[in-house]
C-alpha positions as CSV (number, residue, x, y, z in Angstrom):
1,M,125.7,116.7,114.2
2,S,125.0,113.1,115.0
3,T,121.5,111.6,115.3
4,M,120.5,109.1,117.9
5,N,119.9,105.5,116.9
6,T,116.2,105.1,117.8
7,T,116.4,101.3,117.4
8,Q,118.6,101.3,120.5
9,L,115.9,102.8,122.7
10,P,114.1,100.4,124.9
11,K,111.0,98.9,123.4
12,H,108.8,100.4,126.1
13,T,110.1,103.8,125.2
14,R,109.6,103.4,121.5
15,Q,106.0,102.2,122.5
16,K,105.4,105.4,124.5
17,L,106.6,107.6,121.6
18,V,104.2,105.9,119.0
19,S,101.3,105.9,121.7
20,F,101.8,109.7,122.2
21,A,102.0,110.4,118.4
22,R,98.9,108.4,117.6
23,L,97.1,110.2,120.5
24,L,97.9,113.5,119.0
25,V,96.6,112.6,115.5
26,Q,93.6,110.3,116.6
27,G,90.5,111.4,114.8
28,T,92.3,113.7,112.3
29,P,93.3,113.1,108.7
30,L,96.7,112.5,109.9
31,E,95.8,109.3,111.6
32,P,98.0,106.4,110.3
33,M,96.8,104.3,107.6
34,A,97.4,100.5,107.3
35,Y,101.1,100.8,105.9
36,E,102.1,103.5,108.3
37,Q,100.7,101.5,111.2
38,Q,102.9,98.5,109.9
39,L,106.0,100.8,109.8
40,L,105.1,102.2,113.4
41,Q,104.9,98.4,114.6
42,Q,108.3,97.8,113.0
43,F,109.7,100.8,114.8
44,I,108.2,99.6,118.1
45,D,109.8,96.2,117.6
46,G,113.2,97.9,116.8
47,E,113.2,96.7,113.3
48,V,113.5,100.2,111.7
49,S,114.7,103.6,112.9
50,I,112.8,106.8,112.6
51,D,115.1,107.7,109.6
52,E,114.2,104.5,107.8
53,M,110.6,105.0,108.5
54,S,110.8,108.5,106.9
55,Y,112.6,107.2,104.0
56,R,110.2,104.4,103.4
57,L,107.1,106.6,103.9
58,D,108.6,109.1,101.3
59,Q,109.2,106.2,98.8
60,Y,105.6,104.9,99.4
61,A,104.2,108.5,99.0
62,A,106.1,109.0,95.6
63,A,105.0,105.6,94.4
64,N,101.3,106.2,95.2
65,A,101.1,110.0,94.1
66,S,98.4,110.6,91.7
67,V,99.1,112.1,88.5
68,D,96.6,114.9,87.7
């Protein structure tokens, strides 16, 4: 199964996708924090794909996980 290269979507389409996702999580604990907002902007600008964002978020979460 092949995946779509989301960086090839037009910028306005990527913007609409991000706006919709932000609307869904607005006012909830899932609302994007600063680093996530930065990645979303990079996605809108076509600098990273959804797969790359996912990878970076996983790396960020692992590096910032608190040890109990």
